[in-house]
N, C-alpha and C positions, 0 to 999 in steps of 0.2 A: 472452537465449536465442535470439531471432529472428535477431540479428546473428551469433551463433555458428553457427547452422544455415546462414546465407547463406555465411559464410566456408568452412564445411565443404564445401558444395556446389561453391563456386568452386575449392577445392583439388582436389576430386575431378575436376572438369571439366579443370583444368589438368594433373593427373597423367595423365588419360585421353588428352588431346591430345598430351602429350609421348611417351607410350608408342606412340600411333598414328604419330606423326611418326618415331620411331626405327625402328619396324617398316617403315614405308614407305621410309625412307632406306636401310635395309639391303637391301630388295628392289631398289631402283633401282641400288644399288651392284653387284649381281650380275645385272643385266638385259641383259647383252651379247647381241646378236642371235645366235641359233643355239644358245644354251644349252638344256639339257633343261628341261622344265617342273618346277615345284616351288616350295617356300617356303624361306626362309633364316633365319627367326626373328629373334632379337635380335642387335644388334652384339656381337661377341666371343663371347657365349655360344651364339649360333645356336639350334639345336633340341636341344642336348645333354641338357637336363633331360627333355624328352619322350622322347627316344631311350632314355635309361637307365631311366626309370620304366616306360614302356610296353613296351619290348622288341620282340618280334615283332609286337605289335599296331600299333606305330608304323609299321612297314614295310608291313603290310597296308593300313592306312588311307591311307598315301601312294600306294600302288599303285592303290587304288580310285579315287583322285582324279586321278592324273597318269599312270598306266600303269606298265609294268614297267621304265622307265628315267627316273629323275627326279633333281633336284638337292636338296641339303639342306646344312646347316652343322652338323656334329657333331664333338665332341671337338676343337674349336678350329680346324677347317679346312673350307673349302668342299669338298663331296663329291658326286660323281655316283654314284648307287646303281643297280646293275643287278640286277634280279630275273628277267632273261630267260635261260633256260638256254642257248640258242644263243649269245647274246652273251657269257655267262660262259665258255663253252667257248672262244670265240675269244680272249678276253682272256688266259685262263690258258695257251693254246697259243702266244701271241705276246708273252710277258712281256718279252723282251729288246728289243722294238721300242717304245722311248719310255716304258717302265714300269719302276719299281723298287719294292721293298717300301715300303709307305706307312703304317707304323704311327704311332699318335698321338704327338705330341711328348712328352707326359707319360711315355709308355712308354719312348721312346728315352732320355729324360733319366734316368729312375730305374733302368732296366736296365743302363745304361752304354754308352759309346761303342764298346766292343768286342763287344757282343752281336750275334748273327747277324742280327738285324733291322735293325741300324744300319749295317752295312758292305756294300760292293758289290765286284764284280769279283774280283780275285785274293784279296783279304782275306776276302771272303765264302766263297770256295772253300776257303781254309785253315780258317776257323772251322767250316764245314760238315763238312769231312773229319775234324776233331778230334772233333766231336760224334758223327758216324756210327761212328767207331772205338770209341766207348764202348758202342755197342749192336750190335756185330758178333755173328754167331752164336756165335763162340767165347766172347766176353764174356758173352753171355746164358746159355750152358750152364754155364760154369765159375764165374761170379760172381753175375750178377744173379738168376737163378732160385733158387739155394740161399739167398741172403740174403733174398729176398722170402718164401720159405717159412718160414724161421726167424723173421723179423720178424712175420709174420702170426700164427703160432702163439702167440708171446708177447703180441701186441697184444690178441688176443681171449680170452686164457686166463682172464681174471677176469670175463667177461661173464655167466656163468650166474646166473640168479635176480636179475638187476638190470634196472632201467629204464635204457635207453641212449638218449642224445640222438644219433641216428644222423647228423644233419647235422654236429654238432661232432666226432664220432668219425671220420667219413670225412675231414674236413679235417685232423685230426691225423694220420690214417693216411697220407694222400697226402704230407704234408710230411715226416713222420718216416721213412717208408720210402725216400723219395728221399735224405734226409740220410744215412741208413744206407749207401746205395750210394755216396755221395760220400766220406764220411769214416767208415768202419766203426767204428774204435776210439773216435774222439773224439765221435761223434754224440750219445751220451747226455750227455756233460758240457757240450756247447755248446747243446743243444736248448732248454733252459729260457730262455736269454737270446736265442737266435736266433729262435725261433718267433713271439713277439709282434711283433718288428720286421719279420719277413717278411710277416705279415698286413697291417701298415701299408703296406709296400711295394706289395703287390698292390692295395690300395685306391687308392694314389696313382697307379698306372698307368692307372686307369679314371676319372680326373678331368680337369678342365680344367687346363692348365698355368699356373695363376695362383699365384705364389709369395707368398702372404699368410699371416699367422699364423692358425692354426685350420683351414686348408684341408687336404684329404686330400693334395694335391700337396706342400705343405710337410712334412707328416708323412712322406710317402713318401721325400722327399729326405733327411730326418733319419734315417729307418730305414736307408736305403742306406749312409749314413756309418757307422752302428753296425755293420752287416753287413760292410762293408769292413774295419773294424778287427778283427772276429772272425776273418775269413778270412785276413787278412794275418798275424795272430798264429799261426793254425793252420799256415800254410805255413812261417813262420819256425821254428816248433817242430819241424816234421818235418825241415826241413833241418838243424837242430841236433842231433837225436838219431840220425839216420841209420838208424832202424829200418825194416824192410821191411814194406810194406803192400800189400794187394791190394784196391784200390778205385778209383773214378774219379779221385780227386784224385792218387793215386799214379801213375796212368797219365799224367795231364795234366802232372805235374811231372817225369816221366821224361825223361832226356836220352839214353837208349840208342837203339840202332838199331831197336828194336821200335816206337818212337814216331816216326812220320814227321812229325808235326806239332808242332814245337817252339814253345811259346807263352811269352810274357812273363807275369809275375805278374799284371799288370792284365788280360791276356786270359784267363788261367786263372780269375780271380775272376769276370769277367763271364760266362764259360761256366758256372760253377757256379750263379750266380744265374739264368741262362737255363734250365738244367736243372730247377732247383727251380720256377721260375715256369711253365714250359711244361707240366709235368705236374701242377701243383697243382689248378687249377680243373677241368680235364678229368677227372682221375682221381677227385677227391673227389665231384664232382657226379654223374658216371656211376655210381659205386659206390653213392651214396645212392639214386639212382633205381632201380638194380637191386634193392636191398633192398625198395623200395616196390612195384615191379612183381611181385616174387616173393611178397611178402606178399599182394598183391591177387589172385594167381592160384595157389592151392594146388596145382592139378594140374601146373603147370609146375615149381613148387618140388619136388614129389614126383619128377617125371621127372629133374630135375637131381640130386636126392639119390641116385636109383638109379644114375645114371652114376658118381657120385663114390664111392659105397659099393662098387660093383663093382671100381673101381680100388683102393680101400683094402684090399679082401679079399686082394689079392695082395701086400700089404706089411705090415711090422710097424708098430705105432703110431708109432714114432719115425722111420720112413723118410720122407724128403722127396719132394715131387713133382719128377720129373726131366723132362728135355727129351723123352725118348721117350714119356712118359706123355701129352703134350699132343695128339699126333696122333689117338688114339682118342676124345678127348673132343669128339665132334662136336656133341652137344646143348649142351654148355657154350659152344662157339664160337657156336652159333646164338643163345643167350641174350645173349652179349656183343654180337653184331651187331645184334640186335633192340633191345637197350637203347640202344646208340649211335644207332640210327636214330630211335627214338621220343623219346629225351631230347634229341638234337641239341644238344650243348653248344657246338660251334663253328658259328656261324651263317654264316661266310664268311671271306674274306680281303681285306686292304687293299693296294692298289697306289697309287703316286704317279706322276703324269705328269711326264716330263722335257722334254716339248715339247707344243705344242698338238696335240690329236688329234680325229679325227672318228669317232664311234661311233653307230651306228643313226641316222645323219643329223643328229646333234647335235654341237656343238662342246664339247670338254672342255678348258679352258685349261691351260697349263703350270702345274705346282705344285699342281693339285687332286688330291684323293684319289679313287680309284675303289673303291667297296665292292662286291666281287663277292659278292652275297648268295645263298648256296646252300641255305639252310635248307629252303625250300619244296619242294625236289625230294624230300625224304624223306617228304613227305605227299601225293605225287602218286598218286591212285588208279589211274592207268594203269600205274604201275610197281609200286605196293604196294596190292593190293586191300584194302579196309577198312583204310586207313592208320592210323587212330587206335587200332586194336586191337593189344595186345601179343601177338604170335604168332610165337614163335621157329621154329615148324615151317615158316614160309614160306621160311626159309633152308635147311632140310633137304630140302625138296621141289623146290628149284630154281625156285620161283615167280618170284623176283627175283634179279638178279645184283649 
């Protein structure tokens, strides 16, 4: 028994020594003179686990220790994090000078080589133009808004007198409403197979790019292959039957003069995945938080209901919300703005250096990411008095811009 305890203690000391040596080695690896202060964590993994688990608290703790510009190693890449509003503004205003979009490798691999985050230059301009054409004012008025109205009426029609898992329902809503915009007729038939694979894809993009069995990254890559098959079959079916459709996929596949951006099938598929991905987390989480905030603030819910009922009194029950109805809905917009501010789903943007740069007196090597962290500005009391309060009236009174 005594011998066993001695061996156990020795193994513990050995493991502790190895861990300490690995941490020290990784710090020395990134100890080039002039780098921002900070820690780099473990080899390969870096501080990804702490970053994903702690979220905003990780950033606050690092800023308290190292200031508003520090280094870390997250999502598989050495990263300089900027929480300085002035520096963030400078970076975003000078993006073309040694910086390109710097999304995690797992995201680039799983979303596809043709997605807008993975391309640069003229190709990026082409992809961006194709996406913007899908949300032009004409498309919003004639297609997007009517479909959203119809979808939401059907989606919530059976909620009466039921206990609703609002987190699960808002996830489904975000995915299914986007799928309806992309493939209006076929969305119902492909949703059951598509949706679980899409959720695996999303998890894969937020993981380390380690392709081993059982990892979220491996599951994400497999989910992408299944989704590719579904979408290729859908495109081939549409080409075969020659039926007319009015949705995003029809526009992307169109070869007439109305479509300035002629894309290959691979580009079309990656744009569809990008549309689904970019709207999923933001729409689902913001919608869920809106429900929570309105539940917690009955007076705000009542004011919002008054505005909507005043609008509905001018319509028949079956009449949809139209483009011209949106302008008078000032309090609704204020609620949306305040929910977006307080929930702050998007914490910042990632850029990648194409050359060594100097920022705030520190060196950022070529190939590093720069995390422009903008979350904290939404809680600045100088911009938003009582920043943790849910107060849509701040937008109505012009307290903040």
